[in-house]
C-alpha positions in Angstrom: 16.7 27.9 2.7 19.8 25.7 2.2 19.4 24.1 5.6 15.8 23.4 4.9 16.6 21.8 1.5 19.3 19.7 3.2 16.9 18.3 5.7 14.4 17.5 2.9 17.1 15.8 0.9 18.1 13.7 3.9 14.5 12.5 4.3 14.5 11.7 0.6 17.5 9.4 1.0 15.8 7.4 3.7 12.6 7.1 1.8 14.4 5.8 -1.3 16.3 3.3 0.7 13.1 2.0 2.2 11.3 1.9 -1.2 14.2 0.1 -2.9 14.5 -2.5 -0.1 10.7 -3.2 -0.2 10.7 -3.4 -4.0 13.6 -5.9 -4.0 12.0 -7.9 -1.2 8.7 -8.2 -3.0 10.4 -9.4 -6.2 12.5 -11.8 -4.1 9.4 -13.3 -2.5 7.5 -13.5 -5.8 6.5 -17.1 -6.7 8.5 -19.0 -9.2 12.2 -19.2 -10.1 13.6 -16.0 -11.6 16.2 -18.0 -13.6 13.5 -20.3 -15.1 11.4 -17.2 -16.0 14.3 -15.6 -17.7 15.1 -18.7 -19.7 11.5 -19.2 -20.6 11.1 -15.6 -21.7 14.1 -16.0 -24.0 12.9 -19.3 -25.4 15.8 -21.3 -24.0 15.3 -25.0 -23.2 15.3 -25.4 -19.4 17.4 -28.2 -18.1 18.7 -28.6 -14.5 22.3 -27.9 -15.6 21.4 -24.8 -17.6 19.1 -23.6 -14.7 21.9 -24.0 -12.2 24.4 -22.0 -14.3 21.8 -19.3 -14.9 21.1 -19.0 -11.2 24.8 -18.7 -10.5 25.3 -16.1 -13.2 22.4 -14.1 -11.8 23.7 -14.3 -8.3 20.5 -16.1 -7.0 22.5 -18.6 -4.9 23.8 -15.8 -2.6 22.1 -14.6 0.6 19.2 -12.1 0.2 21.0 -9.2 1.8 24.1 -9.7 -0.5 21.8 -9.8 -3.5 20.1 -6.6 -2.4 23.4 -4.8 -1.7 24.8 -5.7 -5.1 21.6 -4.6 -6.9 21.4 -1.3 -4.9 25.1 -0.5 -5.8 24.4 -1.1 -9.4 21.2 0.9 -9.3 23.1 3.9 -7.9 25.3 3.7 -11.0 22.2 3.6 -13.3 22.4 -0.2 -13.9 18.9 -1.7 -13.2 19.7 -5.0 -14.8 18.5 -6.5 -18.1 15.0 -7.4 -19.2 14.1 -11.1 -19.1 12.2 -10.8 -22.4 14.7 -9.3 -24.8 17.9 -8.8 -22.7 17.9 -5.0 -23.2 19.0 -2.8 -20.3 16.1 -1.8 -18.0 17.4 1.7 -17.6 17.2 2.3 -21.4 13.7 0.9 -21.6 12.6 3.2 -18.7 14.3 6.2 -20.3 12.4 5.7 -23.5 9.1 5.2 -21.8 9.6 8.2 -19.6 9.7 10.5 -22.6 6.2 9.5 -23.6 4.8 9.4 -20.1 6.2 12.8 -19.4 4.6 14.2 -22.5 1.3 12.7 -21.6 1.5 13.8 -17.9 2.5 17.4 -18.6 -0.1 17.8 -21.3 -2.9 16.3 -19.1 -1.8 18.4 -16.1 -1.6 21.7 -18.0 -5.0 21.1 -19.7 -6.7 20.2 -16.4 -5.1 23.1 -14.5 -5.9 25.8 -17.0 -9.5 24.7 -17.3 -10.1 24.1 -13.6 -8.4 27.3 -12.2 -10.7 29.8 -14.0 -13.8 27.7 -13.4 -12.9 27.3 -9.7 -12.5 31.0 -9.3 -15.7 31.8 -11.3 -17.9 29.3 -9.4 -16.5 30.6 -6.1 -17.4 34.2 -7.1 -20.8 33.2 -8.4 -21.7 30.7 -5.8 -25.1 28.9 -6.2 -25.6 30.4 -9.7 -26.6 28.4 -12.8 -22.9 28.4 -13.9 -21.9 27.0 -10.5 -24.6 24.3 -10.6 -23.6 23.1 -14.1 -19.9 23.2 -13.4 -20.3 21.2 -10.1 -22.4 18.6 -12.0 -19.8 18.1 -14.6 -16.9 18.1 -12.1 -18.7 15.5 -10.0 -19.2 13.3 -13.0 -15.6 13.7 -14.1 -14.3 12.9 -10.7 -16.6 9.9 -10.2 -16.1 8.1 -13.5 -13.1 5.7 -13.6 -10.4 6.2 -16.2 -11.2 3.1 -18.2 -14.9 4.1 -18.5 -14.0 7.6 -19.7 -11.6 6.0 -22.2 -14.4 3.8 -23.6 -16.8 6.7 -23.8 -14.3 8.8 -25.6 -13.4 6.0 -28.0 -17.0 5.4 -28.8 -18.1 9.1 -29.4 -14.9 10.5 -30.9 -13.5 7.5 -32.7 -16.3 5.1 -33.6 -19.1 7.6 -34.1 -17.4 10.8 -34.9 -14.3 9.4 -36.7 -12.4 12.5 -35.5 -9.4 10.8 -33.9 -7.5 7.5 -34.2 -8.7 4.6 -32.0 -5.1 3.6 -31.2 -2.8 6.4 -30.3 0.3 6.9 -32.3 3.3 9.2 -31.4 1.8 12.2 -33.2 0.1 15.2 -31.6 -3.3 13.9 -32.9 -2.6 10.5 -31.3 -1.9 12.3 -28.0 -5.4 13.9 -27.8 -7.4 10.8 -26.7 -5.1 9.6 -23.8 -4.6 13.2 -22.7 -8.4 13.8 -22.5 -9.0 10.5 -20.7 -6.3 11.3 -18.1 -7.1 15.0 -17.6 -11.0 14.8 -17.3 -10.9 13.1 -13.8 -8.1 15.4 -12.6 -10.0 18.5 -13.9 -13.1 17.4 -12.1 -11.2 17.0 -8.8 -9.3 20.3 -9.3 -12.5 22.3 -9.9 -14.1 21.1 -6.7 -11.0 21.6 -4.6 -10.1 25.0 -6.1 -13.7 26.2 -5.6 -13.7 25.1 -2.0 -10.3 26.8 -1.3 -11.3 30.1 -2.9 -14.7 30.1 -1.1 -12.8 29.7 2.2 -10.4 32.6 1.3 -13.3 34.8 0.2 -15.1 34.3 3.5 -12.1 35.6 5.6 -12.1 39.0 7.2 -9.3 40.5 5.1 -11.4 40.2 2.0 -14.5 41.9 3.4 -12.2 44.5 5.0 -10.5 45.3 1.6 -13.9 45.5 -0.2 -15.3 47.9 2.4 -12.2 50.1 2.0 -12.9 50.3 -1.7 -10.0 48.1 -3.0 -10.6 47.0 -6.5 -11.7 43.4 -7.0 -8.7 42.4 -9.1 -6.3 43.4 -6.3 -8.4 41.5 -3.8 -8.4 38.4 -6.0 -4.7 38.7 -6.4 -4.3 38.4 -2.6 -6.8 35.6 -2.5 -4.9 33.7 -5.1 -1.6 34.2 -3.3 -3.1 32.9 0.0 -4.6 29.9 -1.8 -1.5 29.0 -3.7 -0.1 26.7 -1.0 -3.3 24.6 -1.0 -3.2 24.7 -4.9 0.4 23.4 -4.9 -0.7 20.6 -2.4 -3.5 19.5 -4.7 -1.2 19.5 -7.7 1.5 17.6 -5.9 -1.0 14.9 -4.7 -2.3 14.6 -8.3 1.2 13.5 -9.5 0.5 10.0 -8.0 -2.8 9.9 -9.8 -1.1 10.8 -13.1 1.4 7.9 -12.8 -1.2 5.5 -11.5 -3.8 6.5 -14.1 -1.4 6.5 -16.9 -0.8 2.8 -16.5 -4.5 2.1 -17.5 -4.7 4.9 -20.1 -1.4 4.0 -21.9 -2.5 0.3 -22.0 -5.9 1.1 -23.5 -4.6 3.5 -26.1 -1.3 1.7 -26.7 0.6 4.8 -25.8 4.3 3.7 -25.5 5.0 5.1 -22.1 6.1 3.8 -18.7 2.5 2.6 -17.9 2.3 0.3 -21.0 5.9 -0.9 -20.3 4.9 -1.9 -16.8 1.7 -3.7 -17.9 3.7 -5.6 -20.5 6.3 -6.5 -17.9 3.6 -7.8 -15.5 2.1 -9.9 -18.3 5.5 -11.4 -19.1 6.6 -11.6 -15.5 9.6 -9.5 -16.4 10.7 -8.8 -12.8 13.7 -6.5 -13.5 11.5 -4.1 -15.5 8.8 -4.2 -12.8 11.4 -3.5 -10.2 12.9 -0.7 -12.1 9.5 0.8 -12.9 8.5 0.9 -9.2 11.8 2.4 -8.1 11.9 4.9 -10.9 8.3 6.0 -10.4 8.8 6.3 -6.6 11.9 8.5 -7.2 10.1 10.8 -9.6 7.1 11.1 -7.2 9.3 11.9 -4.2 11.6 14.4 -6.1 8.6 16.3 -7.5 7.0 16.5 -4.0 10.4 17.8 -2.7 10.3 20.5 -5.3 6.7 21.4 -4.2 7.9 21.5 -0.6 10.6 24.0 -1.5 8.0 26.1 -3.4 6.0 26.2 -0.1 8.9 27.8 1.8 9.5 30.2 -1.1 5.8 31.3 -1.1 5.6 31.5 2.7 9.0 31.8 4.5 7.3 31.0 7.9 7.1 27.4 6.8 10.9 27.0 6.9 10.7 27.4 10.7 7.9 24.9 11.0 9.3 22.1 8.9 7.7 22.8 5.5 4.2 22.6 4.0 3.7 18.8 4.1 
């Protein structure tokens, strides 16, 4: 197990080097002068003398590879630079946003999973029944509608018409409900379809029919079915992490939820390159680390995967 984890960590290092290099390169090639953008964001009058001093203090006169090396070394120490807009450390802004994004992501994933899992099992056991048809209809609708449209519909019915929830999310539990629903509905629709397909595949295998013919109780058969389907379920959950981070950008902006997504959108609007750079690097790191954890869970569930290189 330790050897397997070591190999996965080595892959993680190379992935993060590539991500950090590409992120820095894209910011370097972005149009405009970074020094001028910083001065404009802070409301400082831009003159040629001030601009040249700012470029020198920011290290923009040095070669690209030297700039990247200096930034990478500081990033390893937790220093991702300062925001052009307010001069605050980027790492501190990301840490504050992470708290709210993590709350939203965990709540959305837990809600989607604990709704989709029993429905996926039930629709697989009662294939082509009325329950199966209704569940598939709603899962197809939830999976097809984009996040922003679901958000608008929820705002109209629950906020404008029903007056049940606040239109703009605050930091309370009540304020969390709307963005959580908007983010979890598409994930829940996707989970139901994929869980149903996976359980149907397992239920059609010979070990299930053999166990039923021998008189094994259904709950024990379903326990084995769930164990054999767990690797695919972990894969689905792992791939949905990217959806959570990508979808949270839109949801947090619509509902004004103070997470990483809203922080990134504000930074893009203000052309705050250090914050954008830090957000991309931070999000990539979280995504890769969580998928590493899921890969380790693969080998824990099925030790044979350690010899074949893991589940991914």
